C-alpha positions as CSV (number, residue, x, y, z in Angstrom):
1,Q,0.0,0.0,0.0
2,V,1.3,3.5,-0.9
3,Q,-0.2,6.7,0.3
4,L,0.5,9.9,-1.6
5,V,0.2,13.5,-0.3
6,E,0.6,16.4,-2.7
7,S,1.5,19.9,-1.7
8,G,2.8,23.2,-3.3
9,G,-0.3,24.3,-5.3
10,G,-1.6,27.8,-5.2
11,L,-2.4,30.9,-7.1
12,V,0.2,32.4,-9.4
13,Q,0.3,35.0,-12.1
14,A,1.0,33.9,-15.7
15,G,4.7,33.6,-16.2
16,G,5.3,32.6,-12.6
17,S,6.6,29.3,-11.2
18,L,5.4,26.7,-8.7
19,R,7.0,23.5,-7.4
20,L,4.7,20.7,-6.5
21,S,5.8,17.9,-4.1
22,C,4.3,14.5,-3.6
23,A,5.3,12.6,-0.5
24,A,4.8,8.9,-0.5
25,S,4.6,6.4,2.3
26,G,5.9,2.9,2.0
27,R,9.3,1.3,1.9
28,T,9.0,0.3,-1.8
29,F,8.6,3.9,-3.2
30,S,11.7,3.6,-5.4
31,S,10.3,0.7,-7.3
32,Y,7.2,2.6,-8.5
33,A,6.9,4.7,-11.7
34,M,5.7,8.1,-10.7
35,A,3.6,10.6,-12.6
36,W,1.7,13.9,-12.4
37,F,-1.7,14.2,-13.9
38,R,-4.0,17.2,-14.0
39,Q,-7.7,17.7,-14.5
40,A,-9.3,21.0,-15.4
41,P,-13.0,21.7,-14.9
42,G,-15.1,20.0,-17.6
43,K,-12.1,18.1,-19.0
44,E,-10.7,14.6,-18.7
45,R,-7.7,13.9,-16.5
46,E,-4.5,14.1,-18.5
47,L,-0.9,12.9,-18.1
48,V,1.5,15.9,-17.5
49,A,4.8,14.2,-16.8
50,A,6.1,10.8,-15.7
51,I,9.4,9.4,-14.4
52,S,10.5,5.7,-14.3
53,W,11.7,4.1,-11.2
54,I,15.2,2.8,-12.0
55,V,16.8,4.8,-14.9
56,R,14.6,7.8,-14.3
57,N,13.5,8.2,-17.9
58,T,11.1,11.0,-18.2
59,H,8.1,11.8,-20.4
60,Y,6.2,15.0,-20.8
61,A,3.0,16.1,-22.4
62,G,3.6,18.3,-25.4
63,S,1.9,21.2,-23.8
64,V,4.3,21.4,-20.9
65,K,7.6,20.2,-22.5
66,G,10.3,22.7,-21.9
67,R,8.4,24.4,-19.0
68,F,7.9,21.6,-16.5
69,T,10.4,19.3,-15.0
70,I,9.7,16.1,-13.1
71,S,12.2,14.6,-10.6
72,R,12.3,12.2,-7.8
73,D,14.3,11.7,-4.6
74,N,14.0,8.1,-3.6
75,A,15.8,8.7,-0.3
76,K,13.0,11.2,0.7
77,N,10.2,9.2,-0.9
78,T,9.2,12.3,-2.8
79,V,8.5,13.3,-6.4
80,Y,8.5,16.9,-7.6
81,L,7.1,18.8,-10.5
82,Q,8.8,22.1,-11.1
83,M,6.5,24.3,-13.2
84,N,7.9,27.4,-14.9
85,N,6.4,30.0,-17.2
86,L,3.0,29.0,-16.1
87,K,0.0,29.8,-18.4
88,P,-3.7,30.2,-17.6
89,E,-4.4,27.0,-19.4
90,D,-2.3,25.2,-16.8
91,T,-5.0,25.8,-14.2
92,A,-6.2,22.5,-12.9
93,V,-6.1,20.1,-10.0
94,Y,-2.8,18.3,-10.1
95,Y,-2.6,14.6,-9.0
96,C,0.3,12.5,-8.1
97,N,0.3,8.8,-9.3
98,A,2.3,5.8,-8.3
99,K,2.2,2.7,-10.5
100,K,3.8,-0.7,-10.5
101,M,2.3,-3.7,-12.4
102,I,-1.3,-3.8,-11.3
103,S,-0.9,-1.5,-8.4
104,D,-2.1,2.1,-9.0
105,Y,-2.3,4.8,-6.3
106,W,-3.5,8.4,-6.4
107,G,-3.1,11.4,-4.2
108,Q,-5.9,13.7,-3.2
109,G,-4.8,16.5,-5.6
110,T,-3.6,20.0,-5.2
111,Q,-5.1,23.1,-6.9
112,V,-3.0,25.2,-9.3
113,T,-4.6,28.4,-10.5
114,V,-2.8,30.7,-13.0
115,S,-4.2,34.1,-13.5
116,S,-3.8,36.1,-16.7
C-alpha cells in the first residue's frame, strides 16, 4: 500500500513558477513509476509528466515540454514537479500517481490556479 500526499499548489500569475511535491509512504517507493496528472474543470484527467523508477526516464505532455520538470528523490520518498512559465491553461487540480504492475495509487490532488 502506498499513500500519496501532494503539496505546493496555489495561485500564481502567468509567467510565474510553482513547485509541487508528492510525499509517498511505504518502503518500496523507489520501485514505482511516478507521474503527475491534471484535471481542469469539464475536462478529462491528462498525463502531465512521468518518471520511471530505475533509470529515471522522463516523459512530458507536449503542452508542458520545456516548461515543466519532473524529478524524484527516492531517499526522501518524494517526487517533484517544477513548473515554470505558467499559463492560464495550466489551471487544474494536479494529482500524483504511483504505479507498479497492477498497483495504481493516487493522491488527493492540489489546486493550481494561474491568473492572466
